[in-house]
MARLO-149805 format. One line per field, with one value per residue (C-alpha): residue number from 0; residue in three letters; x, y, z. Coordinates in Angstrom, 3 decimals, always signed. Layout:
<recs>
pos: c(NUM	...)
code: c(ALA	...)
x: c(X	...)
y: c(Y	...)
z: c(Z	...)
</recs>
This chain:
<recs>
pos: c(0	1	2	3	4	5	6	7	8	9	10	11	12	13	14	15	16	17	18	19	20	21	22	23	24	25	26	27	28	29	30	31	32	33	34	35	36	37	38	39	40	41	42	43	44	45	46	47	48	49	50	51	52	53	54	55	56	57	58	59	60	61	62	63	64	65	66	67	68	69	70	71	72	73	74	75	76	77	78	79	80	81	82	83	84	85	86	87	88	89	90	91	92	93	94	95	96	97	98	99	100	101	102	103	104	105	106	107	108	109	110	111	112	113	114	115	116	117	118	119	120	121	122	123	124	125	126	127	128	129	130	131	132	133	134	135	136	137	138	139	140	141	142	143	144	145	146	147	148	149	150	151	152	153	154	155	156	157	158	159	160	161	162	163	164	165	166	167	168	169	170	171	172	173	174	175	176	177	178	179	180	181	182	183	184	185	186	187	188	189	190	191	192	193	194	195	196	197	198	199	200	201	202	203	204	205	206	207	208	209	210	211	212	213	214	215	216	217	218	219	220	221	222	223	224	225	226	227	228	229	230	231	232	233	234	235	236	237	238	239	240	241	242	243	244	245	246	247	248	249	250	251	252	253	254	255	256	257	258	259	260	261	262	263	264	265	266	267	268	269	270	271	272	273	274	275	276	277	278	279	280	281	282	283	284	285	286	287	288	289	290	291	292	293	294	295	296	297	298	299	300	301	302	303	304	305	306	307	308	309	310)
code: c(UNK	UNK	UNK	UNK	UNK	UNK	UNK	UNK	UNK	UNK	UNK	UNK	UNK	UNK	UNK	UNK	UNK	UNK	UNK	UNK	UNK	UNK	UNK	UNK	UNK	UNK	UNK	UNK	UNK	UNK	UNK	UNK	UNK	UNK	UNK	UNK	UNK	UNK	UNK	UNK	UNK	UNK	UNK	UNK	UNK	UNK	UNK	UNK	UNK	UNK	UNK	UNK	UNK	UNK	UNK	UNK	UNK	UNK	UNK	UNK	UNK	UNK	UNK	UNK	UNK	UNK	UNK	UNK	UNK	UNK	UNK	UNK	UNK	UNK	UNK	UNK	UNK	UNK	UNK	UNK	UNK	UNK	UNK	UNK	UNK	UNK	UNK	UNK	UNK	UNK	UNK	UNK	UNK	UNK	UNK	UNK	UNK	UNK	UNK	UNK	UNK	UNK	UNK	UNK	UNK	UNK	UNK	UNK	UNK	UNK	UNK	UNK	UNK	UNK	UNK	UNK	UNK	UNK	UNK	UNK	UNK	UNK	UNK	UNK	UNK	UNK	UNK	UNK	UNK	UNK	UNK	UNK	UNK	UNK	UNK	UNK	UNK	UNK	UNK	UNK	UNK	UNK	UNK	UNK	UNK	UNK	UNK	UNK	UNK	UNK	UNK	UNK	UNK	UNK	UNK	UNK	UNK	UNK	UNK	UNK	UNK	UNK	UNK	UNK	UNK	UNK	UNK	UNK	UNK	UNK	UNK	UNK	UNK	UNK	UNK	UNK	UNK	UNK	UNK	UNK	UNK	UNK	UNK	UNK	UNK	UNK	UNK	UNK	UNK	UNK	UNK	UNK	UNK	UNK	UNK	UNK	UNK	UNK	UNK	UNK	UNK	UNK	UNK	UNK	UNK	UNK	UNK	UNK	UNK	UNK	UNK	UNK	UNK	UNK	UNK	UNK	UNK	UNK	UNK	UNK	UNK	UNK	UNK	UNK	UNK	UNK	UNK	UNK	UNK	UNK	UNK	UNK	UNK	UNK	UNK	UNK	UNK	UNK	UNK	UNK	UNK	UNK	UNK	UNK	UNK	UNK	UNK	UNK	UNK	UNK	UNK	UNK	UNK	UNK	UNK	UNK	UNK	UNK	UNK	UNK	UNK	UNK	UNK	UNK	UNK	UNK	UNK	UNK	UNK	UNK	UNK	UNK	UNK	UNK	UNK	UNK	UNK	UNK	UNK	UNK	UNK	UNK	UNK	UNK	UNK	UNK	UNK	UNK	UNK	UNK	UNK	UNK	UNK	UNK	UNK	UNK	UNK	UNK	UNK	UNK	UNK	UNK	UNK	UNK	UNK	UNK	UNK	UNK	UNK	UNK	UNK)
x: c(+29.416	+28.550	+29.220	+26.748	+24.681	+23.956	+21.181	+18.901	+15.381	+12.346	+9.323	+5.889	+2.397	+3.776	+5.891	+9.652	+11.088	+14.752	+16.963	+20.297	+22.151	+21.298	+23.469	+24.209	+23.091	+19.568	+17.103	+14.216	+11.776	+13.354	+13.087	+9.427	+8.717	+10.489	+8.435	+5.157	+5.791	+6.543	+3.521	-0.150	+0.063	-1.811	+1.123	-0.087	+2.362	+4.879	+7.519	+10.702	+12.395	+15.312	+14.164	+17.361	+16.756	+13.210	+14.497	+12.539	+14.351	+13.963	+12.399	+15.621	+18.026	+20.306	+20.975	+24.651	+23.803	+21.649	+24.464	+22.677	+24.881	+24.739	+21.925	+19.827	+16.027	+13.981	+10.275	+8.087	+4.619	+2.060	-1.050	-3.176	-2.532	-4.548	-4.989	-3.614	+0.158	+2.056	+5.643	+7.319	+6.155	+8.016	+11.336	+14.408	+14.992	+18.255	+18.620	+21.527	+20.010	+22.892	+23.670	+22.435	+25.060	+22.727	+22.432	+26.123	+26.798	+23.968	+22.834	+20.630	+17.031	+14.580	+11.481	+9.576	+6.897	+4.884	+3.334	+0.264	-0.659	-3.667	-2.527	-5.886	-7.005	-8.838	-5.491	-4.370	-3.328	-2.507	-3.115	-0.417	+1.947	+1.590	+1.925	+5.213	+6.455	+5.518	+7.575	+10.630	+9.952	+9.760	+13.183	+14.744	+13.418	+14.223	+17.727	+18.522	+18.597	+21.536	+19.908	+16.589	+18.526	+19.876	+16.764	+13.718	+12.911	+10.462	+8.590	+6.064	+3.169	+0.799	-2.655	-4.202	-4.033	-2.664	-0.849	+2.877	+5.781	+7.353	+10.069	+10.999	+12.200	+15.244	+16.693	+16.395	+20.031	+19.236	+15.660	+14.986	+11.617	+9.895	+7.836	+4.428	+1.987	-1.742	-3.818	-6.602	-9.108	-8.754	-7.874	-7.449	-8.217	-5.484	-3.111	-3.738	-3.153	+0.083	+1.277	+0.566	+2.362	+5.576	+5.563	+5.328	+8.233	+10.321	+9.741	+10.838	+14.075	+14.691	+14.238	+16.336	+19.137	+18.674	+17.553	+15.189	+12.366	+9.736	+6.038	+5.658	+3.451	+1.195	+0.183	-2.693	-3.529	-6.542	-9.005	-11.533	-13.379	-12.212	-13.135	-12.360	-13.303	-11.943	-13.808	-11.408	-8.408	-10.041	-10.523	-6.871	-5.756	-7.883	-6.585	-2.959	-3.453	-5.083	-2.030	+0.176	+1.794	+1.212	-0.052	-2.426	-3.184	-5.700	-5.741	-8.610	-7.975	-10.500	-13.739	-12.639	-15.482	-14.555	-17.429	-16.071	-12.505	-13.769	-14.783	-11.259	-9.054	-8.825	-8.203	-9.987	-9.123	-8.155	-9.229	-6.376	-7.000	-6.941	-3.816	-1.546	+0.604	+3.872	+2.842	+1.448	+4.780	+6.665	+4.454	+5.136	+8.866	+8.811	+6.783	+9.111	+12.154	+10.779	+10.048	+13.523	+15.082	+13.099	+13.721	+12.083	+8.757	+8.311	+5.092	+5.957	+3.434	+2.826	+2.241	-1.320	-1.996	-4.760	-2.550	-2.875	-5.758	-9.245	-11.678)
y: c(+15.401	+15.181	+17.940	+20.837	+21.988	+25.717	+27.938	+25.080	+26.034	+23.759	+24.688	+23.530	+24.741	+27.709	+28.849	+28.772	+27.630	+28.680	+26.587	+28.118	+24.873	+21.187	+18.135	+16.087	+12.845	+14.135	+11.979	+12.870	+11.664	+13.947	+16.950	+16.155	+15.749	+19.014	+20.890	+19.280	+20.126	+23.766	+24.318	+23.638	+20.514	+17.298	+15.063	+12.402	+10.531	+12.974	+13.090	+15.113	+15.810	+17.811	+20.836	+20.862	+17.404	+16.509	+13.273	+12.048	+10.991	+7.571	+7.952	+7.238	+8.697	+11.347	+14.760	+13.984	+10.652	+12.455	+14.891	+17.977	+21.083	+24.502	+26.726	+24.012	+23.955	+20.894	+20.321	+18.845	+17.504	+16.131	+14.123	+16.134	+19.635	+22.447	+25.728	+27.711	+27.773	+29.354	+29.602	+31.070	+34.538	+33.942	+34.326	+32.251	+29.138	+29.881	+26.584	+24.292	+20.825	+19.306	+22.249	+21.332	+20.128	+17.578	+15.775	+16.031	+14.220	+11.736	+11.294	+8.264	+8.371	+9.619	+8.035	+10.974	+10.471	+13.204	+12.380	+14.615	+14.423	+15.592	+17.306	+18.840	+18.894	+15.573	+13.808	+14.543	+11.827	+8.309	+9.077	+11.730	+9.726	+6.635	+8.710	+10.156	+6.657	+5.526	+8.284	+7.123	+3.534	+4.718	+6.349	+3.333	+0.729	+2.688	+3.462	-0.264	-0.423	+1.456	+1.973	+3.149	+5.581	+7.272	+7.078	+7.557	+11.173	+12.070	+15.346	+16.036	+18.479	+18.906	+20.461	+21.671	+25.257	+25.891	+24.062	+23.725	+22.102	+20.517	+18.682	+19.443	+16.705	+14.880	+11.496	+8.994	+9.408	+13.084	+12.682	+13.478	+12.295	+15.301	+15.244	+16.578	+18.398	+18.981	+22.129	+23.603	+22.404	+20.217	+22.275	+19.147	+20.774	+23.362	+20.609	+18.547	+21.564	+22.358	+18.758	+18.896	+22.251	+21.183	+17.921	+19.824	+22.014	+19.015	+17.240	+20.394	+20.390	+16.748	+17.472	+20.607	+18.496	+15.444	+13.195	+10.344	+9.710	+7.139	+7.898	+10.056	+9.106	+11.271	+9.455	+11.218	+10.281	+11.845	+11.159	+13.810	+15.582	+18.679	+22.022	+23.872	+23.596	+20.229	+19.414	+21.228	+19.610	+16.194	+16.867	+17.893	+14.698	+12.521	+14.239	+13.901	+10.245	+9.524	+11.037	+8.856	+12.041	+10.843	+7.837	+9.090	+6.973	+7.878	+6.399	+7.028	+6.861	+6.330	+8.138	+9.434	+9.812	+7.017	+7.811	+11.339	+10.082	+7.918	+11.141	+12.518	+9.515	+8.039	+4.615	+2.842	+4.516	+2.246	+2.373	+1.941	-0.938	+0.639	+2.763	+0.419	+3.234	+1.363	-1.597	+0.788	+2.616	-0.697	-1.509	+1.929	+1.460	-1.958	-0.579	+2.371	+0.124	-2.291	+0.608	+2.079	-1.254	-1.367	+0.374	+3.783	+3.249	-0.360	-1.444	-2.831	-5.113	-4.029	-6.236	-6.375	-3.629	-5.622	-6.582	-3.023	-1.625	-2.575	-1.449)
z: c(+24.777	+21.076	+18.582	+18.767	+15.793	+15.908	+14.578	+13.628	+12.472	+12.627	+10.524	+11.723	+10.813	+8.819	+11.741	+12.210	+15.533	+15.971	+18.262	+19.114	+19.878	+19.763	+20.340	+17.268	+18.912	+19.519	+17.557	+15.281	+17.944	+20.538	+18.212	+17.515	+21.216	+22.032	+19.434	+20.530	+24.181	+23.436	+21.196	+21.804	+19.688	+20.355	+19.693	+17.303	+15.044	+13.648	+10.935	+10.582	+7.286	+5.937	+3.912	+1.844	+0.381	+1.429	+2.947	+5.977	+9.145	+10.677	+14.139	+16.063	+13.493	+14.982	+13.517	+13.068	+11.477	+8.939	+8.169	+9.501	+9.564	+11.239	+10.023	+8.359	+8.291	+9.261	+8.599	+11.362	+10.606	+13.033	+12.149	+14.590	+15.840	+17.378	+15.551	+18.479	+18.599	+21.471	+20.303	+23.380	+22.261	+18.953	+20.801	+20.096	+22.116	+23.891	+25.718	+24.953	+24.689	+26.628	+28.883	+32.354	+34.802	+36.384	+33.060	+32.283	+35.569	+35.050	+31.422	+32.228	+30.921	+33.519	+35.013	+36.577	+39.229	+40.949	+44.308	+44.585	+48.258	+50.250	+53.472	+54.384	+58.020	+57.678	+57.135	+60.699	+63.138	+61.986	+58.320	+57.985	+60.211	+58.041	+54.882	+56.156	+57.024	+53.538	+51.933	+53.866	+52.750	+49.140	+49.417	+51.136	+48.710	+45.553	+46.828	+47.038	+43.237	+41.736	+38.326	+39.772	+41.960	+38.846	+36.671	+38.897	+39.723	+42.495	+42.961	+45.719	+45.529	+48.463	+48.583	+51.833	+53.048	+49.559	+46.775	+47.369	+45.557	+48.635	+46.698	+43.093	+40.766	+42.122	+41.358	+44.196	+45.223	+45.971	+47.205	+50.870	+52.197	+53.830	+57.011	+56.012	+58.269	+57.777	+57.433	+55.363	+52.791	+49.679	+46.570	+44.469	+41.110	+41.621	+42.743	+39.605	+37.374	+39.195	+38.728	+34.993	+34.733	+36.450	+34.513	+31.239	+32.318	+33.359	+30.057	+28.275	+30.299	+29.392	+25.716	+25.813	+27.245	+25.029	+27.892	+27.081	+29.512	+30.356	+30.470	+33.608	+36.548	+38.690	+41.886	+43.675	+47.281	+49.034	+51.832	+50.846	+48.055	+46.162	+47.679	+44.454	+40.783	+39.612	+36.388	+34.047	+35.759	+35.331	+31.620	+31.255	+32.991	+30.730	+27.606	+28.745	+29.662	+26.298	+24.543	+26.761	+28.062	+31.623	+33.573	+36.276	+39.362	+42.056	+45.577	+47.980	+51.733	+54.529	+53.584	+50.190	+47.682	+45.274	+42.891	+42.457	+42.036	+39.171	+37.420	+37.804	+37.098	+33.583	+35.141	+37.976	+41.305	+44.174	+47.799	+50.266	+52.658	+56.089	+56.419	+54.513	+53.103	+53.551	+51.396	+48.802	+48.577	+48.363	+45.351	+43.851	+44.361	+42.675	+39.761	+39.204	+39.522	+36.897	+34.570	+35.034	+33.989	+30.732	+27.449	+27.018	+25.260	+26.376	+28.076	+31.506	+33.246	+36.836	+39.830	+41.121	+43.670	+45.330	+48.287	+49.590	+47.555	+46.504	+43.836)
</recs>
């Protein structure tokens, strides 16, 4: 573990953000990302500089490398920012950016993926059975790659009788494929908002612990239409995707309303061919594995999904 820097202050938009402890090998980009995630900031290009000298950090320059000491003040600037700042109620950030045991045991960068799954009553029968088989295939195929096992994190949220976090973020080596059951309606809007919320929280944990991460995925699978208000959730998804805060994928099953899904998804939704869940999850596994073998920030070309899906 690198040396800790204590009582650091970051100034942004005429506000001071105190951080009790931060690891010296945290980079300028990680500090900027941490600040952007904890404020209502549309994270355009940002700069970080040292108030003492006015010198600007290089994007991947570490705090220790820049000679930052306890109690110093840094200045963060963003090209675009909202006027409404929510700075944790102006309270001090108590988190140690390298404090969590899970990251001490496994400091690999993370590739987070949320499976947002429709378990409404219409998914009963073969559809839910094939979906459950596909989840087991996803675990098995990802686990064959030792690096993906350490880097890929899976979370599962279902929407049916309610919205439930069935499986919180776990790396593949700790992921256990659940057996899902069906019930209820299709509160898709609430499910999307929940996925965005837990993703925001997870990114904050990464940054508080100095863990790099790839662009997160949300993978929505549904056979129906929303039974709740979905328009605001769709707008949030499109804004997050445009900021490259998330990559959102939408898969329609059986009689899903593809024209409506086009209004939700920022990229072209795909229609699953028949009940070919297993091949779809093999594709997802291969895509996540390829991403986990790349450098954080790289653009990774994905295989065509048209073997299992169609436009």
